[in-house]
N, C-alpha and C positions, 0 to 999 in steps of 0.2 A: 502494499500500499502506500509505497514511498513515494509512489506520482503525484499525489491527491498533496494538494498545499496545506491542508488545515492536520494533517497528520503527522506533525514532529516529535510526539512524546504521548500516551495514552495508560488507562490499565484496562487488559483484555478479559473481558466475562465470558468462554466460549461452553461449551457443549461437543463431546463426542457420540454418535450414536453409530456404532459397528465403525463402517466407513465415512459417514460423514461429520462435517465438522462445520458449524454455525455459533456464532455468538455477535456481540459487539463491542466497540472500540470507546470504551470512556473515559470524559475529563476527569480532573482531579473533586469538580463538582456534583458530577454524576449525572454528568448529559451525554447523551449518543455522538461521539462526532462521526461513526461510520458502522456498519452493521457488514458482514462478511458472513459468506458459504462456500463450502468448495469438500473436500474430498482426499482422505488421507492416502497415501498409498507405501507398505511398507518404512522409509524412513523420512518420506518426506509429504509436503501439503499444499495444496494450489486450491483456488477458484477464485469468486468475484467477491469485490467491495463494492458499496454506495456510501458513501460520503454525507455528511449533510447537508450538504448545498446540493447533493444531487448527481451530484456526479458517481460514475462507473467502470470500473476499472477489474483486473486481475490479482492476484498475485499469488505467490510463492515461496515457500521455506523449505531450504535441502536438510532440514538435519542440525545444519551447525546454530553456535550461539552468538551474541553479537560483535 
């Protein structure tokens, strides 16, 4: 989600059910900055997000830390 100018940092709340991943990124006040959904595949994940401005994009995680 690094392409979204609204998401420099935030708190992640997520849910995993089988291979499905979904959740939200919240600011320190608990306001939703973005929602996301995706699929876990082995040690990686990828999917789509929508930020609070309505921008839609893709995200991925390769299992490595920051």
